[in-house]
C-alpha positions as CSV (number, residue, x, y, z in Angstrom):
1,M,-120.3,-59.7,80.9
2,G,-117.8,-57.8,82.3
3,V,-118.2,-54.3,83.7
4,R,-116.4,-51.4,82.1
5,N,-114.3,-49.7,84.5
6,K,-114.1,-46.0,83.3
7,N,-111.9,-45.1,86.1
8,A,-109.3,-47.7,85.2
9,Q,-109.0,-46.3,81.7
10,D,-108.4,-42.8,83.2
11,N,-105.9,-44.2,85.5
12,I,-103.9,-45.7,82.7
13,Q,-103.7,-42.5,80.8
14,S,-102.8,-40.4,83.7
15,K,-100.2,-42.9,84.7
16,G,-98.2,-42.7,81.6
17,N,-98.6,-38.9,81.1
18,K,-98.7,-39.5,77.3
19,K,-100.6,-37.7,74.7
20,P,-102.7,-39.4,72.4
21,L,-101.5,-40.3,68.9
22,Q,-102.4,-37.7,66.2
23,V,-103.0,-38.8,62.6
24,L,-101.4,-36.6,60.0
25,H,-103.7,-36.0,57.1
26,I,-101.9,-35.1,53.7
27,S,-104.0,-34.2,50.9
28,K,-103.2,-35.3,47.3
29,K,-103.2,-31.7,46.1
30,D,-100.5,-30.7,48.5
31,T,-98.4,-33.7,47.5
32,Q,-98.5,-32.8,43.8
33,K,-97.6,-29.1,44.6
34,K,-94.5,-30.1,46.6
35,S,-93.4,-32.5,43.9
36,Q,-93.7,-29.9,41.3
37,E,-91.6,-27.5,43.5
38,I,-88.9,-30.1,43.9
39,D,-88.8,-30.7,40.1
40,N,-88.5,-27.0,39.5
41,E,-85.7,-26.7,41.9
42,Q,-83.8,-29.7,40.3
43,T,-84.3,-28.2,36.8
44,N,-83.0,-24.8,37.9
45,S,-80.0,-26.3,39.5
46,Q,-79.2,-28.4,36.4
47,E,-79.5,-25.3,34.2
48,E,-77.1,-23.5,36.5
49,I,-74.6,-26.4,36.3
50,K,-74.9,-26.4,32.5
51,K,-74.2,-22.7,32.4
52,E,-71.2,-23.2,34.7
53,N,-69.9,-26.0,32.4
54,I,-70.4,-24.2,29.0
55,P,-66.9,-24.0,27.5
56,I,-65.6,-20.5,26.5
57,K,-64.4,-20.4,22.9
58,P,-60.8,-19.1,22.8
59,Q,-60.0,-16.1,20.7
60,V,-58.2,-17.2,17.5
61,I,-55.2,-15.0,16.7
62,R,-54.2,-15.4,13.1
63,D,-50.6,-15.0,11.9
64,E,-50.0,-12.8,8.9
65,S,-48.6,-15.8,7.0
66,V,-51.7,-17.9,7.7
67,K,-53.8,-14.9,6.6
68,E,-51.9,-14.7,3.3
69,I,-52.3,-18.4,2.7
70,Q,-56.1,-18.2,3.3
71,D,-56.4,-15.1,1.0
72,H,-54.3,-17.0,-1.6
73,Y,-56.7,-20.0,-1.3
74,A,-59.7,-17.7,-1.6
75,N,-58.2,-16.1,-4.8
76,T,-57.3,-19.4,-6.3
77,K,-60.9,-20.7,-5.7
78,A,-62.3,-17.6,-7.2
79,F,-59.9,-18.1,-10.2
80,D,-61.0,-21.7,-10.6
81,I,-64.6,-20.6,-10.7
82,S,-63.8,-17.9,-13.3
83,Q,-62.0,-20.5,-15.3
84,Q,-65.0,-22.8,-15.2
85,D,-67.0,-19.8,-16.5
86,L,-64.6,-19.3,-19.3
87,N,-64.5,-22.9,-20.3
88,R,-68.3,-23.0,-20.4
89,P,-69.6,-22.3,-23.9
90,L,-71.3,-18.9,-24.4
91,N,-75.0,-19.0,-24.9
92,F,-75.8,-15.7,-26.7
93,S,-79.6,-16.5,-26.4
94,E,-79.3,-16.0,-22.6
95,Q,-77.7,-12.6,-23.0
96,N,-79.5,-9.4,-24.0
97,T,-76.2,-7.6,-24.8
98,D,-75.7,-6.6,-28.4
99,F,-72.1,-7.1,-29.6
100,Q,-70.6,-4.3,-31.8
101,L,-68.4,-5.9,-34.3
102,E,-67.5,-2.7,-36.0
103,R,-64.7,-0.6,-34.3
104,T,-65.4,3.1,-33.9
105,V,-62.8,5.9,-33.5
106,D,-62.6,7.5,-30.1
107,E,-60.5,10.2,-28.5
108,F,-57.8,7.7,-27.5
109,D,-56.9,6.9,-31.1
110,F,-53.8,8.6,-32.8
111,D,-52.0,8.0,-36.1
112,E,-48.5,6.5,-36.5
113,S,-46.8,9.6,-37.7
114,A,-47.8,11.4,-34.4
115,F,-46.6,8.5,-32.4
116,L,-43.2,8.5,-34.1
117,E,-42.9,12.2,-33.8
118,A,-43.5,12.0,-30.1
119,L,-40.9,9.3,-29.7
120,N,-38.3,11.4,-31.6
121,A,-39.1,14.4,-29.4
122,N,-38.5,12.4,-26.2
123,E,-35.4,10.5,-27.5
124,P,-32.4,11.1,-25.3
125,I,-29.5,13.0,-27.0
126,G,-26.0,12.0,-26.3
127,A,-25.0,8.2,-26.0
128,T,-21.7,7.3,-24.5
129,G,-18.9,7.7,-27.0
130,E,-21.0,10.1,-29.3
131,T,-19.4,13.2,-30.7
132,I,-21.7,16.3,-30.5
133,S,-21.4,19.9,-31.5
134,G,-22.5,22.4,-28.8
135,K,-22.4,26.0,-27.5
136,V,-21.3,27.2,-24.0
137,I,-24.2,28.7,-22.2
138,A,-23.0,29.0,-18.6
139,I,-19.6,28.9,-16.9
140,E,-19.1,27.9,-13.2
141,S,-16.0,27.6,-11.1
142,D,-15.9,23.8,-11.3
143,G,-17.0,23.5,-15.0
144,L,-19.3,24.7,-17.7
145,Y,-22.5,23.9,-19.3
146,V,-22.9,23.2,-23.1
147,D,-26.1,23.4,-25.1
148,I,-26.2,20.2,-27.1
149,G,-29.7,20.3,-28.3
150,G,-31.2,18.1,-25.6
151,K,-33.9,18.8,-23.0
152,A,-31.1,19.6,-20.7
153,P,-27.5,21.0,-21.3
154,G,-24.5,18.9,-21.1
155,Y,-22.1,19.4,-18.1
156,M,-18.3,19.5,-18.6
157,P,-16.2,19.3,-15.5
158,K,-13.1,21.6,-15.4
159,K,-10.7,18.7,-15.7
160,E,-12.3,17.6,-18.9
161,C,-12.1,21.0,-20.6
162,G,-8.7,20.3,-22.2
163,L,-5.3,18.7,-21.9
164,G,-3.0,19.6,-18.9
165,V,-3.8,22.2,-16.3
166,I,-6.0,25.1,-17.5
167,T,-5.0,28.3,-15.6
168,N,-7.1,30.9,-17.4
169,F,-10.3,28.9,-17.3
170,K,-12.9,31.7,-17.8
171,E,-10.7,33.5,-20.3
172,K,-10.4,30.4,-22.5
173,F,-14.0,29.7,-22.5
174,S,-16.7,32.3,-23.1
175,I,-20.5,32.3,-23.4
176,G,-21.5,31.4,-27.0
177,L,-18.3,29.5,-27.7
178,E,-19.0,26.7,-30.2
179,M,-17.1,23.4,-29.7
180,E,-17.2,19.7,-30.2
181,V,-17.4,17.4,-27.2
182,L,-17.5,13.8,-26.5
183,V,-20.2,12.1,-24.3
184,I,-18.5,10.3,-21.5
185,K,-21.6,9.6,-19.3
186,E,-25.2,9.1,-20.3
187,Q,-27.9,11.3,-19.0
188,N,-29.0,11.2,-15.4
189,A,-32.6,11.5,-13.9
190,D,-32.7,15.2,-15.0
191,G,-31.7,14.4,-18.5
192,M,-28.2,15.9,-18.3
193,V,-25.2,14.1,-19.9
194,T,-21.5,14.6,-18.9
195,V,-19.3,15.7,-21.9
196,S,-15.6,16.1,-22.4
197,A,-13.3,18.1,-24.7
198,R,-10.2,16.3,-23.4
199,A,-11.6,12.8,-24.2
200,L,-12.3,14.0,-27.7
201,I,-8.8,15.3,-28.2
202,L,-7.3,12.1,-27.0
203,R,-9.5,10.0,-29.2
204,Q,-8.4,12.1,-32.2
205,S,-4.8,11.7,-31.2
206,W,-5.0,7.9,-31.0
207,E,-6.7,7.9,-34.5
208,K,-3.9,10.1,-35.8
209,V,-1.0,7.9,-34.4
210,S,-2.7,4.7,-35.6
211,N,-2.8,6.0,-39.2
212,S,0.8,7.2,-38.8
213,A,1.9,3.7,-37.6
214,K,0.1,2.0,-40.5
215,N,1.8,4.3,-43.1
216,G,5.2,3.7,-41.5
217,E,5.7,7.4,-40.7
218,L,8.5,8.7,-38.6
219,I,8.0,11.4,-36.0
220,D,10.3,13.7,-33.9
221,V,9.6,13.5,-30.2
222,L,11.0,15.6,-27.3
223,I,12.1,13.4,-24.4
224,N,10.6,14.7,-21.1
225,G,11.6,12.0,-18.7
226,F,13.1,8.5,-18.0
227,N,12.7,5.6,-15.8
228,R,14.5,2.2,-15.2
229,G,13.1,0.8,-18.5
230,G,13.6,3.7,-20.9
231,L,12.6,7.2,-21.9
232,T,9.2,8.9,-21.9
233,C,7.8,11.5,-24.3
234,D,4.6,13.3,-25.4
235,V,2.9,12.5,-28.7
236,D,-0.1,14.7,-29.4
237,G,-1.1,14.6,-25.8
238,L,-0.4,10.9,-25.4
239,R,2.3,9.5,-23.2
240,G,4.9,7.6,-25.3
241,F,7.6,5.2,-24.1
242,I,10.9,4.3,-25.7
243,P,12.4,1.1,-24.2
244,R,16.2,1.1,-23.8
245,S,16.6,-1.8,-26.1
246,Q,15.0,0.2,-28.9
247,L,17.6,3.1,-28.6
248,E,20.6,3.2,-30.9
249,D,22.8,3.8,-27.9
250,G,21.1,2.7,-24.7
251,Q,24.1,3.0,-22.3
252,D,23.7,6.6,-21.1
253,Y,20.1,7.0,-22.0
254,Q,19.4,9.5,-19.2
255,S,21.3,12.1,-21.2
256,F,18.6,12.1,-23.9
257,V,16.2,14.1,-21.6
258,S,15.2,17.4,-23.2
259,K,16.6,16.2,-26.6
260,T,14.7,15.4,-29.8
261,L,14.8,11.9,-31.3
262,K,13.4,10.5,-34.5
263,V,11.4,7.4,-33.8
264,A,9.0,5.0,-35.4
265,F,5.9,3.4,-34.0
266,L,6.5,0.0,-32.5
267,E,3.1,-0.6,-30.8
268,V,-0.1,1.4,-30.9
269,N,-3.0,0.1,-28.6
270,P,-5.7,2.7,-27.8
271,E,-7.6,0.1,-25.7
272,S,-4.7,-0.4,-23.2
273,R,-3.4,3.1,-23.9
274,K,-0.1,1.6,-24.8
275,L,2.1,3.7,-27.2
276,V,5.7,2.2,-27.7
277,L,8.2,3.9,-30.0
278,S,11.6,2.8,-31.4
279,E,14.7,4.7,-32.5
280,K,16.1,1.5,-34.2
281,K,13.0,0.9,-36.2
282,A,13.1,4.5,-37.3
283,L,16.6,3.8,-38.8
284,L,15.2,0.6,-40.4
285,V,12.2,2.5,-41.9
286,S,14.6,5.2,-43.2
287,K,16.4,2.4,-44.9
288,L,13.2,0.9,-46.3
289,T,12.0,4.0,-47.8
290,S,15.0,4.1,-50.0
291,L,14.0,0.6,-51.3
292,E,11.3,-0.3,-53.9
293,L,9.6,-3.4,-55.0
294,G,11.4,-5.4,-57.7
295,Q,14.8,-3.9,-56.8
296,L,17.8,-6.3,-57.0
297,I,19.8,-6.3,-53.7
298,E,22.9,-8.1,-52.5
299,G,23.4,-9.2,-49.0
300,E,25.0,-11.7,-46.7
301,V,23.1,-14.7,-45.2
302,L,22.9,-14.0,-41.5
303,A,21.0,-17.1,-40.4
304,V,19.4,-20.3,-41.7
305,K,15.9,-21.1,-40.2
306,P,13.7,-24.0,-40.9
307,Y,11.4,-21.6,-42.9
308,G,14.0,-19.6,-44.8
309,F,17.1,-17.3,-44.7
310,F,17.7,-13.9,-43.1
311,I,19.7,-11.6,-45.3
312,D,21.7,-8.5,-44.1
313,L,20.9,-5.5,-46.2
314,G,23.2,-3.1,-44.5
315,G,21.2,-1.7,-41.6
316,A,18.1,-3.8,-42.3
317,S,17.4,-7.5,-42.7
318,G,15.2,-9.2,-45.2
319,L,13.6,-12.6,-45.1
320,L,14.0,-15.1,-48.0
321,H,11.2,-17.5,-47.3
322,Q,11.5,-21.1,-48.6
323,S,8.3,-20.6,-50.7
324,S,10.1,-17.9,-52.6
325,L,13.4,-19.6,-52.8
326,T,13.1,-21.8,-55.9
327,N,10.4,-23.3,-58.1
328,G,12.1,-26.7,-57.7
329,S,11.9,-29.2,-54.8
330,I,14.7,-29.2,-52.2
331,R,15.7,-31.6,-49.5
332,S,17.4,-29.1,-47.2
333,L,17.8,-25.3,-47.2
334,R,21.5,-25.6,-46.5
335,E,22.1,-27.3,-49.9
336,V,21.1,-23.9,-51.5
337,F,22.7,-21.2,-49.3
338,R,24.9,-21.2,-46.3
339,E,25.5,-18.6,-43.4
340,G,28.0,-16.0,-44.5
341,E,27.4,-16.5,-48.2
342,I,26.8,-13.3,-50.4
343,I,23.7,-13.7,-52.5
344,K,21.5,-11.6,-54.8
345,A,17.7,-11.5,-54.5
346,L,14.7,-9.4,-55.6
347,I,12.6,-7.3,-53.1
348,S,9.1,-8.7,-53.3
349,E,7.5,-7.1,-50.2
350,I,8.1,-3.9,-48.1
351,D,6.0,-3.6,-44.9
352,L,6.8,-0.2,-43.3
353,E,4.6,-0.7,-40.4
354,K,6.2,-4.0,-39.3
355,G,9.7,-3.0,-40.7
356,R,9.8,-6.2,-42.8
357,I,11.4,-6.9,-46.2
358,G,10.5,-9.9,-48.3
359,L,12.9,-11.3,-50.7
360,N,12.6,-13.6,-53.8
361,T,15.1,-15.7,-55.9
362,A,12.6,-18.0,-57.6
363,L,11.8,-15.1,-60.1
364,L,15.4,-15.1,-61.2
365,E,15.1,-18.8,-62.5
366,N,14.7,-19.5,-66.2
367,S,13.5,-22.9,-65.3
368,A,12.2,-24.8,-62.2
369,G,15.0,-25.9,-59.9
370,E,17.7,-24.0,-61.8
371,L,19.0,-22.4,-58.6
372,I,19.7,-25.8,-57.2
373,I,21.3,-27.2,-60.4
374,D,23.4,-24.1,-61.4
375,K,23.3,-21.5,-58.6
376,Q,26.4,-19.7,-59.8
377,K,24.9,-19.0,-63.3
378,V,21.7,-17.6,-61.7
379,M,23.7,-15.3,-59.5
380,Q,25.9,-14.0,-62.4
381,E,23.0,-13.3,-64.6
382,A,20.9,-11.9,-61.8
383,T,21.0,-8.2,-63.0
384,E,19.9,-9.0,-66.5
385,R,17.2,-11.4,-65.3
386,A,15.9,-8.8,-62.8
387,L,15.1,-6.5,-65.7
388,K,12.6,-9.1,-67.1
389,T,10.6,-9.0,-63.9
390,K,10.4,-5.2,-63.7
391,A,7.2,-5.0,-65.5
392,L,5.6,-7.5,-63.1
393,F,6.5,-5.3,-60.1
394,N,5.5,-2.1,-61.8
395,K,2.0,-3.6,-62.3
396,K,1.9,-4.6,-58.6
397,N,3.0,-1.0,-57.5
398,D,0.2,0.4,-59.6
399,Q,-2.3,-1.9,-57.8
400,D,-1.1,-1.0,-54.4
401,K,-1.6,2.8,-55.2
């Protein structure tokens, strides 16, 4: 057996100067505690990372047009729902409301007569072109006010108070003066219309000259001016014009200024305000007034036209139309009359407005086509044959009257 050398062991330890190994004792409880702390730290760090990575929702900025589209879509959707409700049949058993089928009178009801009376009371007075009687109620420097029975008076500008320049304006028009006026502009927002005495005078003048022209009347006019085309004059406030070609002597036409001429109406057009007169036509009308229907005239054939003959009646010309020439059939007008030939014919038409005379030779025939077969005999017996037709034209004259 060996001998334990205690000193040898001590020598080894002292020789290395080393401390003895220490055993680390870790308990199970401490291990679980540290593991839990580590898990908590990891969880907290992950939550912080999630918070950092949460995306921020951007603010939506809606354009007005987009908003309108969405509102329209919402309204359409609501309308569709309401339509579905309307299309669904009503179930009266589910409703507790009692329907009143009998209509009762309430404070909103009114009778028809009251309604029409209210309409008439508020009906505007004075349509454009209407003639109204009124009374002057106020005079201003630039016009006057006329009571025309409306909710507001009518206003008449100074230039519409009459023809020409009015110098004594306030003396000519006085408060209470009754007058007829023409509405030239309908009411404004205040219910006031614009009226005119001048426009009414001109309208009446156009009506007067139109009637005179239809009746073939002649008038005397005072020449107040001239231009390159002719002469000017005044006819009841209207400007009349006499072309040089319608003057009996148009060479020195400027010399007619301030002189009076007898003229007839050649053209009357109120829409275009055109009034044309003629001295030549006045001489023709004067000739026509001395003629009568059924009168036998003698004249010279001036021209042969495809439709008839023009006959000179001494200051006037008449038309012998082919339909009034003969009761027989003809191949050519020239086989009946020729230019320069003197013939006799009956006056069958007198148009004073157009200055036209219609002639007839067929009434002088005893048989159809006699004028073609024996023209000389018809012309020789024309005076006697004209007496037979007098009763026919007398009857026509009575009908025209």
